[in-house]
Wavefront OBJ file of the C-alpha trace (Angstrom):
o trace
v 87.278 71.953 94.744
v 86.925 73.354 91.243
v 87.412 77.097 91.000
v 84.339 78.692 89.427
v 82.784 82.132 89.654
v 79.953 80.595 91.677
v 82.472 79.139 94.177
v 84.156 82.526 94.532
v 80.832 84.355 95.033
v 79.804 81.786 97.648
v 83.090 82.315 99.480
v 82.644 86.102 99.330
v 79.107 85.887 100.661
v 80.399 83.950 103.667
v 82.712 86.889 104.437
v 80.304 89.761 103.665
v 76.790 88.948 102.519
v 75.725 92.557 101.865
v 77.452 93.109 98.518
v 76.301 92.483 94.940
v 79.161 90.229 93.896
v 77.519 89.411 90.561
v 77.775 92.983 89.276
v 80.024 95.110 91.494
v 83.473 95.895 90.068
v 84.547 98.364 92.778
v 84.419 96.253 95.942
v 87.632 97.735 97.329
v 87.494 101.160 95.672
v 84.002 101.831 97.088
v 84.920 100.286 100.456
v 82.322 97.538 100.158
v 85.070 95.213 101.408
v 87.153 96.290 104.379
v 90.782 95.359 104.953
v 89.551 92.793 107.488
v 87.239 91.330 104.803
v 90.219 91.062 102.426
v 92.235 89.173 105.045
v 89.292 86.856 105.634
v 88.919 86.273 101.900
v 92.622 85.459 101.562
v 92.291 82.933 104.387
v 89.126 81.405 102.866
v 90.838 81.102 99.449
v 93.747 79.290 101.084
v 91.372 76.917 102.889
v 88.993 76.289 99.982
v 91.405 76.130 97.047
v 94.792 75.512 98.720
v 96.141 78.719 97.144
v 98.425 81.089 99.028
v 98.151 84.697 97.897
v 101.522 86.459 98.015
v 101.657 89.961 99.536
v 102.549 91.463 96.139
v 99.133 90.325 94.841
v 97.150 91.921 97.662
v 96.212 94.991 95.659
v 92.785 96.560 95.003
v 92.729 95.510 91.338
v 92.786 91.833 92.366
v 89.899 92.223 94.835
v 87.556 94.733 93.177
v 85.231 92.061 91.768
v 84.422 88.382 92.029
v 85.782 87.975 88.497
v 89.115 89.582 89.382
v 89.412 87.330 92.456
v 88.630 84.304 90.276
v 91.301 85.385 87.765
v 93.823 85.803 90.586
v 93.113 82.318 91.962
v 93.313 80.734 88.498
v 96.605 82.515 87.726
v 98.144 81.388 91.027
v 97.027 77.807 90.458
v 98.600 77.842 86.963
v 101.855 79.315 88.330
v 102.091 76.675 91.051
l 1 2 3 4 5 6 7 8 9 10 11 12 13 14 15 16 17 18 19 20 21 22 23 24 25 26 27 28 29 30 31 32 33 34 35 36 37 38 39 40 41 42 43 44 45 46 47 48 49 50 51 52 53 54 55 56 57 58 59 60 61 62 63 64 65 66 67 68 69 70 71 72 73 74 75 76 77 78 79 80
């Protein structure tokens, strides 16, 4: 599956449909996403894009917005 912002937003909506993923840049900082949501997102990313997220990358900055999650996935794919 191609990694696009739309794919990432779709994945996020499956985990927590109550957030404004198009505009929110403080998903973790404002506790829109819980730690359980983050774990679910990591699992969904692995399933959808075959990308494992190392523990060192599980930081708020990488999960505060759909764009930051997209950038994380793209970087990990390039490093692979």
